[in-house]
PyMOL Python script that loads the backbone (N, CA, C, O; Angstrom):
from pymol import cmd

cmd.read_pdbstr("""\
ATOM      1  N   MET A   1       0.901  -1.177   0.043  1.00  0.00           N
ATOM      2  CA  MET A   1       0.015  -0.074  -0.133  1.00  0.00           C
ATOM      3  C   MET A   1       0.818   1.239   0.025  1.00  0.00           C
ATOM      4  O   MET A   1       0.370   2.251  -0.514  1.00  0.00           O
ATOM      5  N   ARG A   2       1.942   1.295   0.708  1.00  0.00           N
ATOM      6  CA  ARG A   2       2.876   2.428   0.863  1.00  0.00           C
ATOM      7  C   ARG A   2       3.451   2.525  -0.792  1.00  0.00           C
ATOM      8  O   ARG A   2       3.719   3.626  -1.272  1.00  0.00           O
ATOM      9  N   LEU A   3       3.571   1.524  -1.420  1.00  0.00           N
ATOM     10  CA  LEU A   3       4.231   1.638  -2.670  1.00  0.00           C
ATOM     11  C   LEU A   3       3.087   2.278  -3.891  1.00  0.00           C
ATOM     12  O   LEU A   3       3.467   2.776  -4.951  1.00  0.00           O
ATOM     13  N   PHE A   4       1.887   2.163  -3.552  1.00  0.00           N
ATOM     14  CA  PHE A   4       0.643   2.815  -4.200  1.00  0.00           C
ATOM     15  C   PHE A   4       0.426   4.289  -3.761  1.00  0.00           C
ATOM     16  O   PHE A   4       0.034   5.184  -4.509  1.00  0.00           O
ATOM     17  N   ALA A   5       0.739   4.421  -2.424  1.00  0.00           N
ATOM     18  CA  ALA A   5       0.688   5.693  -2.054  1.00  0.00           C
ATOM     19  C   ALA A   5       2.131   6.674  -2.637  1.00  0.00           C
ATOM     20  O   ALA A   5       2.023   7.870  -2.906  1.00  0.00           O
ATOM     21  N   LYS A   6       3.142   6.075  -2.729  1.00  0.00           N
ATOM     22  CA  LYS A   6       4.427   6.661  -3.391  1.00  0.00           C
ATOM     23  C   LYS A   6       4.018   7.063  -4.821  1.00  0.00           C
ATOM     24  O   LYS A   6       4.099   8.189  -5.312  1.00  0.00           O
ATOM     25  N   GLU A   7       3.579   5.973  -5.380  1.00  0.00           N
ATOM     26  CA  GLU A   7       3.240   6.438  -6.823  1.00  0.00           C
ATOM     27  C   GLU A   7       2.129   7.468  -6.979  1.00  0.00           C
ATOM     28  O   GLU A   7       2.213   8.204  -7.962  1.00  0.00           O
ATOM     29  N   LEU A   8       1.066   7.631  -6.122  1.00  0.00           N
ATOM     30  CA  LEU A   8       0.191   8.831  -5.937  1.00  0.00           C
ATOM     31  C   LEU A   8       1.040  10.041  -5.991  1.00  0.00           C
ATOM     32  O   LEU A   8       0.849  10.935  -6.815  1.00  0.00           O
ATOM     33  N   VAL A   9       2.127  10.062  -4.965  1.00  0.00           N
ATOM     34  CA  VAL A   9       3.113  11.202  -4.849  1.00  0.00           C
ATOM     35  C   VAL A   9       3.629  11.473  -6.250  1.00  0.00           C
ATOM     36  O   VAL A   9       3.347  12.520  -6.832  1.00  0.00           O
ATOM     37  N   ALA A  10       4.336  10.586  -6.756  1.00  0.00           N
ATOM     38  CA  ALA A  10       5.245  10.730  -8.017  1.00  0.00           C
ATOM     39  C   ALA A  10       4.424  11.156  -9.377  1.00  0.00           C
ATOM     40  O   ALA A  10       4.899  11.798 -10.314  1.00  0.00           O
ATOM     41  N   THR A  11       3.092  10.656  -9.270  1.00  0.00           N
ATOM     42  CA  THR A  11       2.250  11.331 -10.424  1.00  0.00           C
ATOM     43  C   THR A  11       1.531  12.506 -10.024  1.00  0.00           C
ATOM     44  O   THR A  11       0.592  12.870 -10.730  1.00  0.00           O
ATOM     45  N   GLY A  12       1.855  13.192  -8.926  1.00  0.00           N
ATOM     46  CA  GLY A  12       1.275  14.150  -8.586  1.00  0.00           C
ATOM     47  C   GLY A  12      -0.229  13.938  -8.146  1.00  0.00           C
ATOM     48  O   GLY A  12      -0.964  14.922  -8.216  1.00  0.00           O
ATOM     49  N   GLN A  13      -0.701  12.849  -7.741  1.00  0.00           N
ATOM     50  CA  GLN A  13      -2.486  12.918  -7.519  1.00  0.00           C
ATOM     51  C   GLN A  13      -2.483  12.947  -6.068  1.00  0.00           C
ATOM     52  O   GLN A  13      -3.584  13.280  -5.629  1.00  0.00           O
ATOM     53  N   LEU A  14      -1.507  12.679  -5.070  1.00  0.00           N
ATOM     54  CA  LEU A  14      -1.766  12.512  -3.759  1.00  0.00           C
ATOM     55  C   LEU A  14      -1.980  13.980  -3.271  1.00  0.00           C
ATOM     56  O   LEU A  14      -1.182  14.863  -3.585  1.00  0.00           O
ATOM     57  N   HIS A  15      -3.072  14.217  -2.500  1.00  0.00           N
ATOM     58  CA  HIS A  15      -3.358  15.599  -1.927  1.00  0.00           C
ATOM     59  C   HIS A  15      -2.154  16.098  -1.261  1.00  0.00           C
ATOM     60  O   HIS A  15      -1.516  15.213  -0.690  1.00  0.00           O
ATOM     61  N   ALA A  16      -1.664  17.311  -1.181  1.00  0.00           N
ATOM     62  CA  ALA A  16      -0.647  18.009  -0.342  1.00  0.00           C
ATOM     63  C   ALA A  16      -0.791  17.794   1.122  1.00  0.00           C
ATOM     64  O   ALA A  16       0.187  17.792   1.870  1.00  0.00           O
ATOM     65  N   ASP A  17      -2.075  17.605   1.550  1.00  0.00           N
ATOM     66  CA  ASP A  17      -2.157  17.580   2.844  1.00  0.00           C
ATOM     67  C   ASP A  17      -2.317  16.091   3.392  1.00  0.00           C
ATOM     68  O   ASP A  17      -2.945  15.833   4.419  1.00  0.00           O
ATOM     69  N   VAL A  18      -1.748  15.240   2.679  1.00  0.00           N
ATOM     70  CA  VAL A  18      -2.020  13.671   3.038  1.00  0.00           C
ATOM     71  C   VAL A  18      -0.585  13.327   2.946  1.00  0.00           C
ATOM     72  O   VAL A  18       0.099  13.583   1.956  1.00  0.00           O
ATOM     73  N   GLU A  19      -0.107  12.674   4.122  1.00  0.00           N
ATOM     74  CA  GLU A  19       0.987  11.792   4.257  1.00  0.00           C
ATOM     75  C   GLU A  19       1.044  10.920   3.536  1.00  0.00           C
ATOM     76  O   GLU A  19      -0.036  10.411   3.236  1.00  0.00           O
ATOM     77  N   VAL A  20       2.324  10.330   2.914  1.00  0.00           N
ATOM     78  CA  VAL A  20       2.523   8.964   2.473  1.00  0.00           C
ATOM     79  C   VAL A  20       1.955   7.892   3.375  1.00  0.00           C
ATOM     80  O   VAL A  20       1.023   7.167   3.026  1.00  0.00           O
ATOM     81  N   ASP A  21       2.505   7.827   4.450  1.00  0.00           N
ATOM     82  CA  ASP A  21       2.168   6.966   5.691  1.00  0.00           C
ATOM     83  C   ASP A  21       0.693   6.799   5.938  1.00  0.00           C
ATOM     84  O   ASP A  21       0.200   5.680   6.084  1.00  0.00           O
ATOM     85  N   ASP A  22      -0.031   7.935   5.989  1.00  0.00           N
ATOM     86  CA  ASP A  22      -1.386   8.064   6.221  1.00  0.00           C
ATOM     87  C   ASP A  22      -2.224   7.442   5.245  1.00  0.00           C
ATOM     88  O   ASP A  22      -3.172   6.692   5.479  1.00  0.00           O
ATOM     89  N   ALA A  23      -1.686   7.912   3.836  1.00  0.00           N
ATOM     90  CA  ALA A  23      -2.428   7.329   2.629  1.00  0.00           C
ATOM     91  C   ALA A  23      -2.341   5.920   2.800  1.00  0.00           C
ATOM     92  O   ALA A  23      -3.369   5.251   2.900  1.00  0.00           O
ATOM     93  N   ALA A  24      -1.184   5.395   2.843  1.00  0.00           N
ATOM     94  CA  ALA A  24      -0.970   3.794   3.014  1.00  0.00           C
ATOM     95  C   ALA A  24      -1.579   3.319   4.123  1.00  0.00           C
ATOM     96  O   ALA A  24      -2.030   2.195   3.905  1.00  0.00           O
ATOM     97  N   ASP A  25      -1.823   3.781   5.438  1.00  0.00           N
ATOM     98  CA  ASP A  25      -2.734   3.351   6.538  1.00  0.00           C
ATOM     99  C   ASP A  25      -4.210   3.034   5.700  1.00  0.00           C
ATOM    100  O   ASP A  25      -4.733   1.932   5.535  1.00  0.00           O
ATOM    101  N   TRP A  26      -4.661   4.273   5.266  1.00  0.00           N
ATOM    102  CA  TRP A  26      -6.195   4.196   4.962  1.00  0.00           C
ATOM    103  C   TRP A  26      -6.381   3.226   3.563  1.00  0.00           C
ATOM    104  O   TRP A  26      -7.370   2.508   3.420  1.00  0.00           O
ATOM    105  N   ILE A  27      -5.619   3.287   2.864  1.00  0.00           N
ATOM    106  CA  ILE A  27      -5.701   2.324   1.962  1.00  0.00           C
ATOM    107  C   ILE A  27      -5.735   0.602   2.386  1.00  0.00           C
ATOM    108  O   ILE A  27      -6.412  -0.316   1.925  1.00  0.00           O
ATOM    109  N   TRP A  28      -4.786   0.631   3.371  1.00  0.00           N
ATOM    110  CA  TRP A  28      -4.684  -0.705   3.853  1.00  0.00           C
ATOM    111  C   TRP A  28      -5.755  -1.229   4.719  1.00  0.00           C
ATOM    112  O   TRP A  28      -6.196  -2.379   4.716  1.00  0.00           O
ATOM    113  N   ALA A  29      -6.140  -0.181   5.505  1.00  0.00           N
ATOM    114  CA  ALA A  29      -7.248  -0.436   6.378  1.00  0.00           C
ATOM    115  C   ALA A  29      -8.691  -0.653   5.705  1.00  0.00           C
ATOM    116  O   ALA A  29      -9.535  -1.323   6.299  1.00  0.00           O
ATOM    117  N   THR A  30      -8.954  -0.081   4.473  1.00  0.00           N
ATOM    118  CA  THR A  30     -10.056  -0.276   3.975  1.00  0.00           C
ATOM    119  C   THR A  30      -9.782  -1.083   2.686  1.00  0.00           C
ATOM    120  O   THR A  30     -10.624  -1.019   1.790  1.00  0.00           O
ATOM    121  N   ASN A  31      -8.819  -1.739   2.538  1.00  0.00           N
ATOM    122  CA  ASN A  31      -8.786  -2.495   1.491  1.00  0.00           C
ATOM    123  C   ASN A  31      -8.779  -4.415   1.872  1.00  0.00           C
ATOM    124  O   ASN A  31      -8.745  -5.346   1.068  1.00  0.00           O
ATOM    125  N   GLY A  32      -8.814  -4.437   3.032  1.00  0.00           N
ATOM    126  CA  GLY A  32      -8.850  -5.726   3.733  1.00  0.00           C
ATOM    127  C   GLY A  32     -10.322  -6.358   3.552  1.00  0.00           C
ATOM    128  O   GLY A  32     -11.242  -5.670   3.109  1.00  0.00           O
ATOM    129  N   PRO A  33     -10.476  -7.577   3.885  1.00  0.00           N
ATOM    130  CA  PRO A  33     -11.881  -8.150   3.809  1.00  0.00           C
ATOM    131  C   PRO A  33     -12.860  -7.918   4.797  1.00  0.00           C
ATOM    132  O   PRO A  33     -14.084  -7.962   4.672  1.00  0.00           O
ATOM    133  N   GLU A  34     -11.999  -7.600   6.055  1.00  0.00           N
ATOM    134  CA  GLU A  34     -12.987  -7.449   7.010  1.00  0.00           C
ATOM    135  C   GLU A  34     -14.149  -6.256   6.923  1.00  0.00           C
ATOM    136  O   GLU A  34     -15.315  -6.377   7.298  1.00  0.00           O
ATOM    137  N   LEU A  35     -13.503  -5.008   6.301  1.00  0.00           N
ATOM    138  CA  LEU A  35     -14.803  -4.010   6.330  1.00  0.00           C
ATOM    139  C   LEU A  35     -15.741  -4.457   5.225  1.00  0.00           C
ATOM    140  O   LEU A  35     -16.953  -4.425   5.439  1.00  0.00           O
ATOM    141  N   TYR A  36     -15.179  -4.949   3.840  1.00  0.00           N
ATOM    142  CA  TYR A  36     -16.142  -5.435   3.042  1.00  0.00           C
ATOM    143  C   TYR A  36     -17.238  -6.473   3.758  1.00  0.00           C
ATOM    144  O   TYR A  36     -18.453  -6.278   3.743  1.00  0.00           O
ATOM    145  N   LEU A  37     -16.597  -7.580   4.370  1.00  0.00           N
ATOM    146  CA  LEU A  37     -17.803  -8.419   5.243  1.00  0.00           C
ATOM    147  C   LEU A  37     -18.593  -7.828   6.234  1.00  0.00           C
ATOM    148  O   LEU A  37     -19.559  -8.440   6.690  1.00  0.00           O
ATOM    149  N   LEU A  38     -18.283  -6.675   6.630  1.00  0.00           N
ATOM    150  CA  LEU A  38     -19.046  -5.796   7.752  1.00  0.00           C
ATOM    151  C   LEU A  38     -20.172  -5.270   7.104  1.00  0.00           C
ATOM    152  O   LEU A  38     -21.308  -5.425   7.550  1.00  0.00           O
ATOM    153  N   LEU A  39     -19.845  -4.484   5.791  1.00  0.00           N
ATOM    154  CA  LEU A  39     -20.847  -3.857   5.396  1.00  0.00           C
ATOM    155  C   LEU A  39     -21.808  -4.566   4.253  1.00  0.00           C
ATOM    156  O   LEU A  39     -23.014  -4.364   4.116  1.00  0.00           O
ATOM    157  N   VAL A  40     -21.101  -5.312   3.587  1.00  0.00           N
ATOM    158  CA  VAL A  40     -21.996  -6.479   2.555  1.00  0.00           C
ATOM    159  C   VAL A  40     -22.540  -7.569   3.323  1.00  0.00           C
ATOM    160  O   VAL A  40     -23.743  -7.822   3.264  1.00  0.00           O
ATOM    161  N   GLY A  41     -21.665  -8.303   4.115  1.00  0.00           N
ATOM    162  CA  GLY A  41     -22.348  -9.384   4.677  1.00  0.00           C
ATOM    163  C   GLY A  41     -23.086  -8.916   5.773  1.00  0.00           C
ATOM    164  O   GLY A  41     -24.259  -9.284   5.713  1.00  0.00           O
ATOM    165  N   ASP A  42     -22.754  -8.093   6.955  1.00  0.00           N
ATOM    166  CA  ASP A  42     -23.465  -7.890   8.062  1.00  0.00           C
ATOM    167  C   ASP A  42     -24.419  -6.724   7.763  1.00  0.00           C
ATOM    168  O   ASP A  42     -25.515  -6.844   8.309  1.00  0.00           O
ATOM    169  N   ARG A  43     -24.264  -5.751   7.104  1.00  0.00           N
ATOM    170  CA  ARG A  43     -25.143  -4.605   6.970  1.00  0.00           C
ATOM    171  C   ARG A  43     -25.932  -4.593   5.676  1.00  0.00           C
ATOM    172  O   ARG A  43     -26.681  -3.669   5.359  1.00  0.00           O
ATOM    173  N   GLY A  44     -25.700  -5.765   4.893  1.00  0.00           N
ATOM    174  CA  GLY A  44     -26.533  -6.128   3.608  1.00  0.00           C
ATOM    175  C   GLY A  44     -26.474  -4.974   2.350  1.00  0.00           C
ATOM    176  O   GLY A  44     -27.408  -4.778   1.572  1.00  0.00           O
ATOM    177  N   TRP A  45     -25.177  -4.261   2.325  1.00  0.00           N
ATOM    178  CA  TRP A  45     -24.859  -3.743   1.294  1.00  0.00           C
ATOM    179  C   TRP A  45     -24.437  -4.323  -0.043  1.00  0.00           C
ATOM    180  O   TRP A  45     -23.474  -5.089  -0.048  1.00  0.00           O
ATOM    181  N   SER A  46     -24.974  -4.075  -1.022  1.00  0.00           N
ATOM    182  CA  SER A  46     -24.523  -4.774  -2.177  1.00  0.00           C
ATOM    183  C   SER A  46     -23.001  -4.585  -2.383  1.00  0.00           C
ATOM    184  O   SER A  46     -22.339  -3.716  -1.816  1.00  0.00           O
ATOM    185  N   PRO A  47     -22.458  -5.624  -3.378  1.00  0.00           N
ATOM    186  CA  PRO A  47     -21.152  -5.295  -3.818  1.00  0.00           C
ATOM    187  C   PRO A  47     -20.937  -4.132  -4.598  1.00  0.00           C
ATOM    188  O   PRO A  47     -19.830  -3.596  -4.554  1.00  0.00           O
ATOM    189  N   GLU A  48     -21.756  -3.710  -5.241  1.00  0.00           N
ATOM    190  CA  GLU A  48     -21.576  -2.438  -6.191  1.00  0.00           C
ATOM    191  C   GLU A  48     -21.527  -1.171  -5.276  1.00  0.00           C
ATOM    192  O   GLU A  48     -20.706  -0.263  -5.408  1.00  0.00           O
ATOM    193  N   LYS A  49     -22.733  -1.242  -4.119  1.00  0.00           N
ATOM    194  CA  LYS A  49     -22.656  -0.056  -3.192  1.00  0.00           C
ATOM    195  C   LYS A  49     -21.454   0.026  -2.544  1.00  0.00           C
ATOM    196  O   LYS A  49     -21.023   1.153  -2.302  1.00  0.00           O
ATOM    197  N   TYR A  50     -20.682  -1.154  -2.137  1.00  0.00           N
ATOM    198  CA  TYR A  50     -19.309  -1.144  -1.528  1.00  0.00           C
ATOM    199  C   TYR A  50     -18.424  -0.337  -2.314  1.00  0.00           C
ATOM    200  O   TYR A  50     -17.811   0.665  -1.946  1.00  0.00           O
ATOM    201  N   GLU A  51     -18.428  -0.888  -3.442  1.00  0.00           N
ATOM    202  CA  GLU A  51     -17.437  -0.239  -4.633  1.00  0.00           C
ATOM    203  C   GLU A  51     -17.439   1.199  -4.617  1.00  0.00           C
ATOM    204  O   GLU A  51     -16.470   1.922  -4.387  1.00  0.00           O
ATOM    205  N   VAL A  52     -18.787   1.599  -4.922  1.00  0.00           N
ATOM    206  CA  VAL A  52     -18.793   3.134  -5.104  1.00  0.00           C
ATOM    207  C   VAL A  52     -18.360   3.899  -3.873  1.00  0.00           C
ATOM    208  O   VAL A  52     -17.643   4.898  -3.918  1.00  0.00           O
ATOM    209  N   TRP A  53     -18.869   3.332  -2.724  1.00  0.00           N
ATOM    210  CA  TRP A  53     -18.381   4.075  -1.490  1.00  0.00           C
ATOM    211  C   TRP A  53     -16.948   4.229  -1.328  1.00  0.00           C
ATOM    212  O   TRP A  53     -16.400   5.296  -1.052  1.00  0.00           O
ATOM    213  N   LEU A  54     -16.275   2.947  -1.541  1.00  0.00           N
ATOM    214  CA  LEU A  54     -14.931   3.021  -1.234  1.00  0.00           C
ATOM    215  C   LEU A  54     -14.119   3.917  -2.192  1.00  0.00           C
ATOM    216  O   LEU A  54     -13.201   4.620  -1.768  1.00  0.00           O
ATOM    217  N   THR A  55     -14.489   3.878  -3.546  1.00  0.00           N
ATOM    218  CA  THR A  55     -14.035   4.539  -4.453  1.00  0.00           C
ATOM    219  C   THR A  55     -14.103   5.984  -4.251  1.00  0.00           C
ATOM    220  O   THR A  55     -13.119   6.720  -4.314  1.00  0.00           O
ATOM    221  N   ARG A  56     -15.438   6.411  -3.975  1.00  0.00           N
ATOM    222  CA  ARG A  56     -15.549   7.809  -3.590  1.00  0.00           C
ATOM    223  C   ARG A  56     -14.833   8.437  -2.336  1.00  0.00           C
ATOM    224  O   ARG A  56     -14.430   9.598  -2.262  1.00  0.00           O
ATOM    225  N   GLY A  57     -14.746   7.459  -1.353  1.00  0.00           N
ATOM    226  CA  GLY A  57     -13.987   7.607  -0.053  1.00  0.00           C
ATOM    227  C   GLY A  57     -12.322   7.973  -0.576  1.00  0.00           C
ATOM    228  O   GLY A  57     -11.723   9.000  -0.259  1.00  0.00           O
ATOM    229  N   TRP A  58     -11.912   7.151  -1.219  1.00  0.00           N
ATOM    230  CA  TRP A  58     -10.416   7.025  -1.472  1.00  0.00           C
ATOM    231  C   TRP A  58     -10.132   8.489  -2.397  1.00  0.00           C
ATOM    232  O   TRP A  58      -9.145   9.222  -2.357  1.00  0.00           O
ATOM    233  N   ILE A  59     -11.211   8.594  -3.120  1.00  0.00           N
ATOM    234  CA  ILE A  59     -10.719   9.826  -4.076  1.00  0.00           C
ATOM    235  C   ILE A  59     -10.899  11.087  -3.187  1.00  0.00           C
ATOM    236  O   ILE A  59     -10.049  11.978  -3.162  1.00  0.00           O
ATOM    237  N   ARG A  60     -11.908  11.118  -2.545  1.00  0.00           N
ATOM    238  CA  ARG A  60     -12.230  12.532  -1.713  1.00  0.00           C
ATOM    239  C   ARG A  60     -11.101  12.598  -0.730  1.00  0.00           C
ATOM    240  O   ARG A  60     -10.676  13.725  -0.475  1.00  0.00           O
ATOM    241  N   LEU A  61     -10.621  11.704  -0.217  1.00  0.00           N
ATOM    242  CA  LEU A  61      -9.383  11.974   0.965  1.00  0.00           C
ATOM    243  C   LEU A  61      -8.314  11.906   0.368  1.00  0.00           C
ATOM    244  O   LEU A  61      -7.516  12.723   0.829  1.00  0.00           O
ATOM    245  N   LEU A  62      -7.835  11.201  -0.603  1.00  0.00           N
ATOM    246  CA  LEU A  62      -6.620  10.906  -1.171  1.00  0.00           C
ATOM    247  C   LEU A  62      -6.021  12.040  -2.395  1.00  0.00           C
ATOM    248  O   LEU A  62      -4.903  12.555  -2.388  1.00  0.00           O
ATOM    249  N   LEU A  63      -6.954  12.221  -3.275  1.00  0.00           N
ATOM    250  CA  LEU A  63      -6.571  12.870  -4.586  1.00  0.00           C
ATOM    251  C   LEU A  63      -6.489  14.202  -4.503  1.00  0.00           C
ATOM    252  O   LEU A  63      -7.003  14.742  -3.523  1.00  0.00           O
ATOM    253  N   VAL A  64      -5.806  15.030  -5.540  1.00  0.00           N
ATOM    254  CA  VAL A  64      -5.863  16.204  -5.426  1.00  0.00           C
ATOM    255  C   VAL A  64      -7.018  16.833  -6.230  1.00  0.00           C
ATOM    256  O   VAL A  64      -7.198  16.691  -7.439  1.00  0.00           O
ATOM    257  N   ASP A  65      -7.819  17.595  -5.321  1.00  0.00           N
ATOM    258  CA  ASP A  65      -9.108  18.178  -5.837  1.00  0.00           C
ATOM    259  C   ASP A  65     -10.204  17.291  -5.693  1.00  0.00           C
ATOM    260  O   ASP A  65     -11.354  17.580  -6.021  1.00  0.00           O
ATOM    261  N   GLY A  66      -9.821  16.128  -5.164  1.00  0.00           N
ATOM    262  CA  GLY A  66     -11.024  14.817  -4.924  1.00  0.00           C
ATOM    263  C   GLY A  66     -11.416  14.497  -6.288  1.00  0.00           C
ATOM    264  O   GLY A  66     -12.611  14.216  -6.374  1.00  0.00           O
ATOM    265  N   ALA A  67     -10.655  14.448  -7.562  1.00  0.00           N
ATOM    266  CA  ALA A  67     -10.985  14.192  -8.618  1.00  0.00           C
ATOM    267  C   ALA A  67     -10.089  12.838  -9.191  1.00  0.00           C
ATOM    268  O   ALA A  67      -8.953  12.772  -8.721  1.00  0.00           O
ATOM    269  N   SER A  68     -10.392  11.992  -9.942  1.00  0.00           N
ATOM    270  CA  SER A  68      -9.764  11.036 -10.483  1.00  0.00           C
ATOM    271  C   SER A  68      -9.083  11.486 -11.774  1.00  0.00           C
ATOM    272  O   SER A  68      -8.424  10.684 -12.436  1.00  0.00           O
TER     273      SER A  68
END
""", "prot")
cmd.dss("prot")
cmd.show_as("cartoon", "prot")
cmd.util.cbc("prot")
cmd.orient("prot")
């Protein structure tokens, strides 16, 4: 995840207010199966809803101007 975060820096996409380690932690924490199972398995979200939610969250938190 840290390599991915560093790639965002190298391409100028990581928001200046976000530290590489924080970005890597956010990606790591939300990329595991536990969160997916909680929301899709326990809360009844569809896989599509989870995908949209996670994508929008990463974009808003990590990327410059919150745009892809």
